[in-house]
N, C-alpha and C positions, 0 to 999 in steps of 0.2 A: 176270213181273209178276203172274201168277196164284197164285204159291206160297202167299201168306198171305191169300187172298180166298175167301170162301164166303158167299153170301147165306143159305142155309139153316142153316149152322152158324157164324154170325158170332161168337157169344160164345166158344165154345171156340177158334175160329181166332184170335181176338184174344189169348187166353191163350197159344196156341202162339207167336204173333208176339212177345209181350212176353217169354216164357220163352226163346225162341231168341236174341233180341237180348241179353238179360241174360247168357245162357250164353256167348255169343260173347265178350263183354267180360270175363267172369270166367274163361274159358278162357285168354285172353290174360294176365290177372293171374296165374293159377296157373302158366302156362308161364314167366312172368318169374322165377320162383323156381327154374327148371330150365334145362338147356341147350337145351331145345326152342324152335324158332323161334316167337316170339309171334304173328305174323300167320298162320302156318299153323294154330296152335291156334285162333285167332279164327275162321278159316274152318270148321274142324271143329265148333266150338261152334255156329256159326250154322246149319250144315246137319244137325246130329246128329238132330233130330226132324222133318226135312222129310217123312219118311214119314207122320207124323201129319197134317201139312197136306194131303198128297196124298190120304190116306184120307178126310178131311173133305170135300175137293172132290168126290171120287167119290160119297160118300154123298149129298151135296147135289144131285148131277146125276141120281141114280137116283130114279125116280118112287116106288118103294116105300119109300125111306128119306129122301126130301127133307123130309118133315114131321117128322122126328126119330125116334130110337129110344131105348129104355130107357137111362138114363144108366149103369147098372151094366154092361150089355152093351157099351155104347160104350166105356167106360173099359177093360174087360177085353180087348176086341178090339184097341184101340189099343196097349195094353201089349204084347200078344202079337205083333203084326205089324209095329210101326213100325220096328224096327231093320232087318228084312229089306227093308221098303219103302224106307227111306232109302238102303240099299245099292244097291237096284235103280235108284233115281233117279240117284244119283251115278255109277253105271256108264253109264247112258243118256246122261248129260251129259258122259261121257268125262273125268271127274275122275281124278286119280292113284289108283292101286290102294290106296295107303296110306290115303287118305281114305275109300275104300269100306270098307276093313277096320275103320277106327275107328268109323264111324257104325253099322256092323253089330254092333259089340261094345262100345259105350259103357256098357252096363249090367253086362256081366260082365268086361270089360277083358282077358280071356284070349284070346290068339291063338296058335295052335299050341303050346298048353300052357304059355305064358309070359305074364305081364302085359305089355301093350303100353303104353309110357310115354305116348304121345299119347292113347290111349283112356283111360288113367288120368287124365290132365289133364282131359279132357272129363267123365268121371264125377265127379271131385271138384268141378269147376265147376258141374255140374248139381245136385249135392247142396247146394252153397252157394246156388244160386238157390231151392231149396225152403226152406232155412233162413231165407231172407230174403223169403218170401212170394211168390215168383215161379215156383212149380212149376205143373204142369198138373193141376188138380183139377176134375172135372166133376161138379157136384152132390154134392160130398163124396167122390167116387171118384177116387183118384189113378191116373194112367195113365203115370207116368214113374218107377216104383219101381226103386231099386237096392239090393241087399242089403247088410247090414253087412259080410258076408264079402268081397264085391266091393270095397267101399270100403276095407277093410283092405288088399287086394291093390293097390289103386290108390295108396294112400299109400306102401306099401313100394316100388312100382315107381318112384316119383319121389323116394324118400328123404325123405319128410316125417315127422319125429318129432312128438311132441305139441306141442312148443314152436313148430316151424315151421308146423304146421297151424293153431295158434291165431293166429299172426301173419297168415297168409293169410286166416283167417276175419275178423279185424278189418279188414283192408284191403278185403275183399269187402263188408262192411257199408257202409263209406264210399263204395265205388264204386256200389253199388246206390242209395244215397241220392242220389248225383250223377245217376245215370241217371233216377231218378224225377223229380227237379227239372227236368231237361232235358225230359222228356216233358210235364210240366205246362206249362212255358214254351212248348213247341212248340204245344200244344193252344190255349193262350191267343192266341198269335200267329196261328194259323190261323183262330180265331173272329173276331179283329179284322180280318183281311184278307178275310174272306168278304163278298161284296157283299150288301147288304140285299135281302130278298125283295121282289118287286114286289107292291104292293098291301098290304104289311104295315107294321107300325110298326118 
């Protein structure tokens, strides 16, 4: 229940929550064009950046960093440590080793000198979240960067040529639009269901 909650770092944590949710759905979409199990891909997409969430929680609980740190330093630190942190958490949660490997390598997609198809799916899905405005950017600093070379390896690993990638990209735009409409509707319902404050209009 605490994974996506941080009082001190509420804004970046909300970015992580939105990004992870979108990446989970897009991982399932990308996997649907491959032989990979779509729900397994969904889980990896949801958990791939859980290390960022954990880091924000720890920073918020430390007196020295609870008031906030320089955004450039924060983004650089999160970029450098979050794959390993995600792998540690998935290991502590006793999730399958394949999930641990995927979250640890979702930016480079290479495991034992070969592109891993499921890591490739997550890498492509995450890139699609960035294309659709759901990346993790803190004060202009991106902390979820994947190199063009790694994305090329990812496309090759799942057999996506230019035509197939364009088809996936178009489907991703539609899916993101649906997710955003759903989020707005949920927010409206929540505000309508919230009881009025005592003593207020």
